[in-house]
C-alpha positions in Angstrom: 73.1 83.1 165.1 76.1 85.3 166.0 78.4 82.2 165.6 76.9 81.2 162.2 77.3 84.8 161.0 81.2 84.8 161.8 81.4 81.4 160.3 79.9 82.8 157.0 82.2 85.8 157.1 85.1 83.6 157.7 84.3 81.3 154.8 83.6 84.3 152.5 87.0 85.7 153.4 88.8 82.3 152.9 87.2 82.1 149.6 88.4 85.6 148.6 91.9 84.9 149.7 91.9 81.5 147.6 90.6 83.5 144.4 93.1 86.3 145.0 95.8 83.6 145.2 94.7 81.9 142.1 94.6 85.3 140.2 98.0 86.2 141.4 99.2 82.6 140.1 97.7 83.3 136.7 99.4 86.7 136.6 102.7 85.3 137.6 102.7 82.7 134.8 105.0 83.0 131.9 103.3 84.3 128.9 103.3 82.3 125.7 105.2 84.2 123.0 103.9 84.3 119.4 106.0 86.2 116.8 104.7 88.5 114.2 107.2 89.0 111.5 105.7 91.4 108.8 106.6 94.4 106.7 106.8 97.3 109.2 109.1 99.1 106.7 109.7 99.2 102.9 107.1 99.3 100.1 104.9 96.6 101.7 104.7 98.4 104.9 100.9 99.6 104.3 100.0 96.0 104.5 102.4 95.3 107.5 100.6 98.1 109.4 97.3 96.6 108.9 98.6 93.1 110.0 100.1 94.5 113.1 96.6 95.9 114.0 95.0 92.7 113.4 97.6 90.5 115.5 97.5 93.1 118.4 93.6 93.2 118.4 93.7 89.2 118.6 96.4 89.1 121.2 94.3 91.7 123.4 91.1 90.0 122.9 92.2 86.4 123.6 93.9 87.6 126.8 90.7 89.1 127.9 89.2 85.6 127.2 91.8 83.9 129.5 94.7 83.4 127.1 95.7 79.9 126.8 94.1 78.2 129.9 95.2 81.3 132.0 98.6 81.9 130.5 98.7 85.3 128.8 99.6 85.8 125.2 102.6 88.1 124.3 103.3 89.2 120.7 106.9 89.5 119.8 107.4 91.9 116.8 110.2 91.6 114.4 110.2 94.0 111.3 110.5 91.6 108.2 110.9 94.6 106.1 109.7 94.2 102.4 112.7 91.9 100.9 114.0 88.5 101.3 116.9 89.6 103.4 114.6 91.3 105.8 112.4 88.1 106.3 115.4 85.9 106.6 116.9 88.0 109.3 113.6 88.3 111.2 112.9 84.5 111.0 116.4 83.7 112.2 116.1 86.0 115.2 112.8 84.6 116.2 113.7 80.9 115.8 116.6 81.5 118.3 114.1 83.0 120.8 111.4 81.3 122.9 108.5 82.0 120.5 106.2 79.1 119.8 105.1 80.1 116.2 105.7 82.7 113.8 102.9 84.7 111.9 104.4 86.1 108.6 106.0 87.3 106.4 103.9 89.8 104.4 105.0 88.9 100.8 105.1 85.6 99.1 108.6 86.4 97.7 109.8 86.7 101.2 108.1 83.5 102.3 109.9 81.4 99.6 113.2 82.6 100.9 112.4 82.5 104.7 110.1 79.6 105.3 112.6 77.0 104.3 114.6 78.3 107.5 111.5 77.8 109.7 110.8 74.4 108.2 114.6 73.2 109.0 114.1 74.7 112.6 110.8 73.1 113.0 108.8 76.0 114.0 105.1 76.5 112.9 104.7 79.3 110.5 101.2 80.9 109.4 101.3 83.0 106.5 98.8 85.9 106.8 98.8 87.0 103.3 101.0 84.9 101.3 98.8 83.9 98.3 101.3 82.5 95.6 100.9 78.9 94.5 103.3 76.7 96.4 103.6 78.3 99.9 102.2 75.3 102.0 104.3 72.9 99.9 107.6 74.5 101.3 107.4 72.2 104.1 105.1 70.5 106.9 105.5 73.4 109.3 104.3 76.0 106.9 100.4 76.8 106.5 98.5 79.8 105.6 95.2 81.6 106.2 95.5 83.5 103.0 93.4 81.8 100.3 95.6 81.2 97.1 95.3 83.6 94.3 94.0 80.9 92.1 91.0 80.7 94.1 90.3 84.4 94.8 91.4 86.4 91.7 89.1 85.1 89.1 86.0 86.4 90.9 87.0 90.1 90.3 87.3 89.7 86.5 84.0 87.7 86.4 82.4 90.6 88.4 83.9 93.2 85.9 82.5 91.2 83.0 79.1 90.9 84.8 79.1 94.8 85.1 79.9 95.5 81.4 79.2 92.5 79.2 80.5 94.6 76.2 84.0 94.2 77.4 86.3 92.6 74.7 89.7 94.0 75.1 91.8 93.9 78.2 95.2 95.4 79.0 97.1 93.8 81.9 99.9 95.4 84.2 102.0 93.6 86.7 104.9 94.0 89.0 107.6 91.7 87.5 110.1 91.9 90.5 107.3 90.6 93.0 106.7 86.9 93.3 103.1 87.2 94.1 102.2 89.7 91.5 103.9 87.5 88.9 101.8 84.5 89.9 98.7 86.4 90.3 99.0 88.0 86.8 99.2 84.3 85.3 95.9 83.7 87.0 94.4 86.8 85.6 95.6 86.2 82.1 94.4 82.7 82.1 90.9 83.8 83.1 90.9 86.6 80.4 91.9 84.4 77.6 89.6 81.5 78.8 86.6 83.9 78.6 87.4 84.5 75.0 88.6 88.2 75.5 91.3 89.9 73.6 94.4 90.4 75.9 95.8 93.5 74.0 99.0 94.0 75.9 100.9 93.1 79.1 103.0 95.9 80.6 105.5 95.3 83.3 106.7 97.5 86.0 108.7 97.5 89.2 107.2 97.8 92.8 109.5 100.7 93.3 108.3 102.6 90.1 106.6 105.9 90.5 106.2 107.1 87.0 104.1 105.0 84.6 104.0 106.9 81.5 105.5 104.6 79.0 103.4 101.7 80.3 100.0 103.6 80.2 100.9 105.1 76.7 101.5 101.7 75.4 98.4 100.2 77.0 95.9 103.1 76.1 97.1 102.8 72.4 95.2 99.2 72.3 92.0 100.9 73.5 91.3 98.5 76.5 87.8 98.4 77.9 89.2 96.9 81.1 92.5 97.1 82.8 93.8 94.6 85.4 96.7 95.3 87.5 98.8 93.2 90.0 101.0 95.0 92.2 101.3 96.6 95.6 99.4 99.2 97.4 101.8 102.2 96.7 102.9 101.3 93.2 99.3 100.0 92.2 97.8 103.1 93.7 99.9 105.4 91.7 99.4 103.4 88.7 95.5 103.7 88.9 95.8 107.4 89.5 98.1 108.0 86.6 95.8 105.9 84.4 92.8 108.1 85.1 94.8 111.2 84.7 95.8 110.1 81.2 92.1 109.7 80.5 91.3 106.1 80.9 87.5 105.7 81.8 87.0 102.0 81.8 86.8 99.5 84.7 89.9 98.6 86.6 90.5 95.4 88.4 93.0 95.3 91.1 94.7 92.2 92.7 95.1 91.2 96.4 97.7 93.9 96.8 95.0 96.5 96.6 92.9 94.9 99.6 93.9 97.6 102.2 92.3 101.0 103.1 95.9 102.2 103.0 95.7 102.6 99.1 93.1 105.3 99.3 95.4 108.2 100.1 97.5 106.9 97.2 95.2 106.8 94.3 92.8 109.2 96.2 89.5 110.1 94.4 90.8 108.0 91.2 90.3 104.8 93.4 86.5 105.2 92.8 85.0 102.0 91.4 88.0 100.0 91.7 87.2 96.3 91.6 88.8 93.9 94.0 88.2 90.2 94.9 88.5 89.6 98.6 88.8 86.8 101.1 87.2 88.6 103.7 84.2 90.9 104.4 83.2 92.8 107.4 79.6 91.9 106.6 80.1 88.4 107.6 77.5 88.1 110.3 79.7 85.4 112.5 80.1 86.3 116.1 83.8 86.3 116.0 83.7 88.8 113.0 81.2 90.9 114.7 83.5 91.2 117.6 86.5 91.6 115.4 85.0 94.5 113.3 83.7 96.3 116.5 87.3 96.3 117.9 88.8 97.5 114.7 86.5 100.1 114.3 86.8 101.3 117.9 90.6 101.6 117.6 91.0 102.7 113.9 87.8 104.6 113.3 87.3 102.9 110.0 86.1 99.6 108.6 88.0 96.5 109.0 90.3 95.3 106.2 91.3 91.9 104.9 95.0 92.1 105.9 94.1 92.8 109.5 91.3 90.0 109.6 93.8 87.6 108.2 96.5 88.4 110.8 93.7 88.4 113.5 92.8 85.0 112.3 96.5 83.7 112.2 96.8 84.6 115.9 93.5 83.1 116.7 94.6 79.7 115.2 97.8 79.5 117.1 95.8 80.3 120.5 93.2 78.0 119.9 95.6 75.2 118.8 97.8 75.7 121.9 94.6 75.6 124.1 93.5 72.4 122.5 96.9 70.9 123.0 97.3 72.1 126.5 94.1 70.4 127.3 95.7 66.9 126.1 99.3 67.6 127.3 100.2 70.5 129.7 102.4 72.6 127.4 104.3 73.8 130.3 105.9 70.3 130.5 107.1 70.4 126.9 110.5 71.5 125.8 110.7 73.9 123.0 111.2 71.5 120.0 108.4 69.2 121.2 106.0 72.1 121.9 106.6 73.7 118.4 106.2 70.3 116.7 103.0 69.2 118.7 101.7 72.8 118.1 102.1 72.4 114.5 100.1 69.1 114.4 97.3 70.7 116.5 97.0 73.7 114.2 96.7 71.3 111.1 94.1 69.2 113.0 91.8 71.9 114.1 88.6 73.8 112.6 88.4 77.6 113.5 85.4 80.1 113.5 87.5 83.2 112.5 86.5 86.7 111.0 87.2 84.9 107.6 84.6 82.4 108.3 84.8 78.8 109.2 88.3 77.5 108.2 90.4 74.4 108.3 93.6 73.2 106.8 94.5 70.4 104.5 97.3 67.9 105.6 99.7 70.2 103.7 98.7 73.3 105.3 96.6 74.9 102.7 93.5 76.8 104.1 90.2 75.5 103.3 87.8 78.4 103.1 84.3 78.5 101.7 83.3 82.2 101.4 84.7 84.8 99.1 83.6 88.3 97.9 84.1 91.0 95.4 84.0 94.6 96.4 84.2 98.1 94.7 85.7 101.1 96.2 83.5 104.0 97.3 85.6 107.0 97.9 84.5 109.8 100.3 84.2 113.4 99.3 87.6 114.1 101.1 89.4 112.0 98.6 91.5 110.5 101.2 89.2 107.8 102.8 86.6 105.4 101.4 85.3 101.9 101.8 85.1 98.5 100.1 81.5 98.0 99.0 80.3 94.5 98.6 79.1 93.9 95.0 79.2 90.2 95.0 80.3 86.9 96.6 80.1 83.1 96.6 
């Protein structure tokens, strides 16, 4: 009996030593570096802040799940700013490093400038928020988890018409110096004219504008019952506020640039009832979305946003594609160029259960996503915070 007990103690000790050694080996493994190159500065930084949150939540969560077969994930951040030069500089820096893929940039206009550089270098890029037509067609290494504007934008106009069937006259505003806004407004205008509505005026502005007096005066002179805006969070939020201050009381539809709670402090109480089509809803009951929304709420004390969900999904896609590849061919044995190339193939071949719902990719890198939503802003009494309340979906 005495000998048996000692033998058992010896075996337990030996097992603990082996497990400890394995844990130390896992901790000593080189991390897998994934780049996040978004707008941390500039007039799109309100989006970039949300994207950083989503990417960091994903990295922390999947590291808790074991990373890539025991290897930890490390995010490498590079500020892509808000212009083409910033994105190009960030991409060049990251391509020359040991990252396996890039999540970014924030704006479509930046993507058209920087993505060709990544394509030539043979490094996978997943766009977290580039919705302009033609992004995946830049090259075989370019894909996106952001549904194209042609799919999402019409839902918001249709929702507005359902809320007020008497609408006949519509005014449109768009930021003419932003590639995404310029492409989004074309979609909006087509939906408006195809619905038999009267497009009373099209007013342009710059994303750097702060005073919209001239455009608003011109638009209100046409007595619109609906206003549709394509812009970014700061300029768009200021435009909404000034429209209401000038006395406009009709419905307002905002484009994808309005899909962030960071817009609330900009237009404040005047954000109330803003209609926005969305590619994400925190109400999606999937297990991964429930986890994501809880992580987001715990860290930010507010409801999860689309830009964070898309960045989370982009990192998730890379992690799961790497894991799938490593199960077939140990990625530690691959040189950088081969790893990047095979990772890209693995990304495109997979299906993913993300906070956005179940997604996959076409051979060209376009997202295949089934669920979309329409939300309306509900501001709190403080005039600084609010939420997107789901009003419809398909």
